[in-house]
C-alpha positions as CSV (number, residue, x, y, z in Angstrom):
1,X,-14.2,12.5,-7.4
2,X,-11.7,12.0,-10.2
3,X,-9.2,10.6,-7.8
4,X,-11.8,8.0,-6.5
5,X,-12.6,6.9,-10.1
6,X,-8.9,6.7,-10.9
7,X,-8.2,4.6,-7.7
8,X,-11.2,2.3,-8.5
9,X,-10.0,1.7,-12.0
10,X,-6.4,1.1,-11.0
11,X,-7.4,-1.1,-8.1
12,X,-9.7,-3.1,-10.3
13,X,-7.0,-3.7,-12.9
14,X,-4.5,-4.6,-10.2
15,X,-6.9,-6.9,-8.4
16,X,-7.8,-8.7,-11.7
17,X,-4.4,-10.5,-11.5
18,X,-4.6,-11.1,-7.7
19,X,-8.0,-12.7,-7.1
20,X,-7.1,-13.3,-3.4
21,X,-6.7,-9.6,-2.6
22,X,-9.2,-6.8,-2.0
23,X,-9.0,-3.2,-0.9
24,X,-11.7,-2.8,1.7
25,X,-11.1,0.8,2.5
26,X,-9.3,3.7,0.8
27,X,-9.7,6.9,2.7
28,X,-7.1,9.6,2.1
29,X,-3.8,8.0,2.6
30,X,-5.1,4.9,4.6
31,X,-5.6,1.5,3.0
32,X,-7.3,-1.6,4.4
33,X,-6.4,-4.6,2.4
34,X,-7.8,-8.1,2.7
35,X,-5.2,-10.6,1.4
36,X,-4.8,-14.4,1.8
37,X,-1.3,-14.6,0.2
38,X,2.1,-14.5,1.8
39,X,3.1,-11.3,3.8
40,X,5.7,-10.3,1.2
41,X,3.0,-10.4,-1.5
42,X,0.8,-8.2,0.7
43,X,3.7,-5.7,1.2
44,X,4.4,-5.6,-2.6
45,X,0.7,-5.1,-3.4
46,X,0.4,-2.3,-0.9
47,X,3.5,-0.5,-2.2
48,X,2.2,-0.8,-5.8
49,X,-1.2,0.4,-4.8
50,X,0.2,3.5,-3.0
51,X,2.7,4.3,-5.8
52,X,-0.2,4.1,-8.3
53,X,-1.8,6.9,-6.2
54,X,1.3,9.0,-6.5
55,X,2.7,8.3,-3.0
56,X,6.3,7.2,-2.1
57,X,5.2,3.8,-0.8
58,X,3.2,2.0,1.9
59,X,4.0,1.9,5.6
60,X,2.6,-1.0,7.5
61,X,0.3,-0.1,10.5
62,X,-1.4,-3.2,11.8
63,X,-2.8,-6.7,11.0
64,X,-6.1,-8.2,12.1
65,X,-6.7,-11.7,10.7
66,X,-6.4,-11.4,6.9
67,X,-6.8,-7.6,7.0
68,X,-3.7,-5.4,6.8
69,X,-3.8,-1.6,7.5
70,X,-1.3,0.6,5.6
71,X,-0.6,4.3,5.4
72,X,0.5,5.7,2.0
73,X,3.5,8.0,2.6
74,X,4.4,11.1,0.6
75,X,8.0,12.3,0.3
76,X,7.4,15.7,1.8
77,X,5.9,14.1,5.0
78,X,9.4,12.9,6.1
79,X,8.0,9.6,7.4
80,X,9.6,6.2,7.5
81,X,8.3,3.4,5.3
82,X,7.7,0.5,7.7
83,X,7.5,-3.0,6.2
84,X,5.4,-5.9,7.6
85,X,7.6,-7.7,10.1
86,X,9.6,-10.4,8.3
87,X,9.3,-8.7,4.9
88,X,11.3,-6.1,3.0
89,X,10.4,-3.0,1.0
90,X,11.8,-3.3,-2.6
91,X,15.1,-1.5,-3.1
92,X,13.5,1.1,-5.4
93,X,11.7,2.6,-2.4
94,X,14.0,4.3,0.2
95,X,13.9,3.1,3.9
96,X,13.3,6.7,5.0
97,X,11.9,9.6,3.1
98,X,13.9,12.9,3.3
99,X,12.2,16.2,3.7
100,X,12.5,19.0,1.2
């Protein structure tokens, strides 16, 4: 419950500056984001949102219209951070996450 409240508060503050974005779903490590800006802005927003929830970053899954689906990745899961095609993940996030 505390995590949901924290996520809601952080998301509200983040969305305050980006009126064209909205998190439609946040279940576990999955995020469904509606965004009408450029794909790079979507990727940056998703990475920031996941990092605010103590994940390594966001990995792009799919796009349907203006809705983007992301999976937040933890370092110990040994998964690759996949950007939206044509975008990049900022250099402070590694391209692949090493296992412990």
